[in-house]
C-alpha positions in Angstrom: 122.6 119.1 -90.3 124.0 115.5 -90.8 124.5 112.7 -88.3 128.0 112.2 -87.0 129.9 109.9 -89.3 133.0 109.2 -87.2 133.0 106.3 -84.8 132.4 108.0 -81.3 135.2 106.0 -79.6 135.7 108.5 -76.7 132.0 108.6 -76.0 131.7 104.8 -76.1 134.6 104.6 -73.6 133.0 107.2 -71.4 129.8 105.2 -71.3 131.7 102.0 -70.4 133.5 103.8 -67.6 130.3 105.3 -66.2 128.4 102.0 -66.4 131.2 100.0 -64.8 131.5 102.5 -62.0 127.7 102.9 -61.6 128.2 106.7 -61.6 125.4 107.7 -64.0 124.0 110.3 -61.6 127.4 111.8 -60.7 128.5 111.8 -64.4 125.1 112.9 -65.8 126.4 115.7 -68.0 129.2 113.7 -69.6 127.0 110.6 -69.9 124.2 112.5 -71.6 126.5 114.1 -74.1 128.1 110.7 -74.9 124.7 109.1 -75.4 123.8 112.0 -77.7 126.8 111.5 -79.9 126.4 107.8 -79.9 122.7 108.1 -80.7 123.4 110.2 -83.8 126.1 107.8 -85.0 123.8 104.8 -84.4 120.9 106.5 -86.2 123.0 107.2 -89.2 123.9 103.5 -89.5 120.5 102.1 -88.4 118.1 104.5 -90.1 120.2 106.6 -92.5 119.8 110.1 -93.7 116.4 111.4 -94.9 116.0 110.4 -98.6 118.5 107.5 -98.3 117.7 103.8 -98.8 116.4 102.1 -95.6 119.0 100.4 -93.4 118.8 96.7 -92.9 117.0 95.6 -89.7 119.3 94.7 -86.8 119.5 90.9 -86.2 120.5 91.1 -82.5 118.3 90.8 -79.5 118.0 93.6 -76.9 120.6 93.6 -74.1 119.2 91.8 -71.0 121.6 93.3 -68.4 124.0 96.2 -68.0 126.8 93.7 -68.1 125.6 92.6 -71.6 125.7 96.2 -72.8 129.1 96.9 -71.3 130.6 93.7 -72.9 129.1 94.6 -76.3 130.4 98.2 -76.1 133.9 96.9 -75.1 133.8 94.6 -78.1 132.9 97.5 -80.4 135.9 99.5 -79.0 138.2 96.6 -79.6 136.8 96.0 -83.1 137.2 99.7 -83.9 140.8 99.9 -82.6 141.7 96.8 -84.8 139.9 98.4 -87.8 137.5 95.4 -87.8 134.1 97.0 -87.4 131.6 94.7 -89.2 128.0 95.0 -90.2 127.1 92.8 -87.3 128.9 95.2 -84.9 126.8 98.0 -86.3 123.6 96.1 -86.0 124.3 95.8 -82.2 124.0 99.6 -81.9 120.2 99.2 -81.9 120.0 97.6 -78.5 123.0 99.4 -77.0 121.5 102.8 -77.8 118.2 101.5 -76.3 120.0 100.5 -73.1 121.9 103.8 -72.9 118.8 105.9 -73.6 116.9 104.0 -70.9 119.6 104.9 -68.4 119.5 108.5 -69.4 115.7 108.7 -69.3 115.7 107.3 -65.8 118.2 109.8 -64.7 116.3 112.7 -66.2 113.1 111.6 -64.5 114.9 111.2 -61.2 116.5 114.6 -61.6 113.6 116.7 -62.8 110.4 115.0 -61.7 109.3 114.2 -58.2 107.3 111.1 -57.5 104.1 113.1 -57.4 104.7 114.6 -60.8 105.7 111.4 -62.6 102.4 109.6 -62.0 
C-alpha cells in the first residue's frame, strides 16, 4: 500500500473548520479521518516510501499556537488552489501534522481513558 499522493484539500479544509470552531470532540470521526489522510500525504513528502531517498529535513519551527496551525493550513489551501505549492509549503507539513496529531491524541485519551487509567 502506498501513501496518498493527491493533495488532501478537503481534509485540510475540514481540519481548518474544526479548529476554528473548536469542535474537535463533536467532529471526532471526521477530524480523525482527515488527520489520517493528511498524515499519509505528509509522510510521503517528509519521509518518502520505503527504499526511496531520504526527504530533506523541514526548515520550519513547530507551531506555537492553534492560530499558527490554522493560518499555515489556510496558506497551504490558498497555495494549492493557485497551483503554487512549494517545497517550503511541504516542509511546513512536519509541524502541522504534529499539531493535528496532538489534538487527536488528546481527544482519544479523553474519550477512552478515565483519569485513573491515564496515570
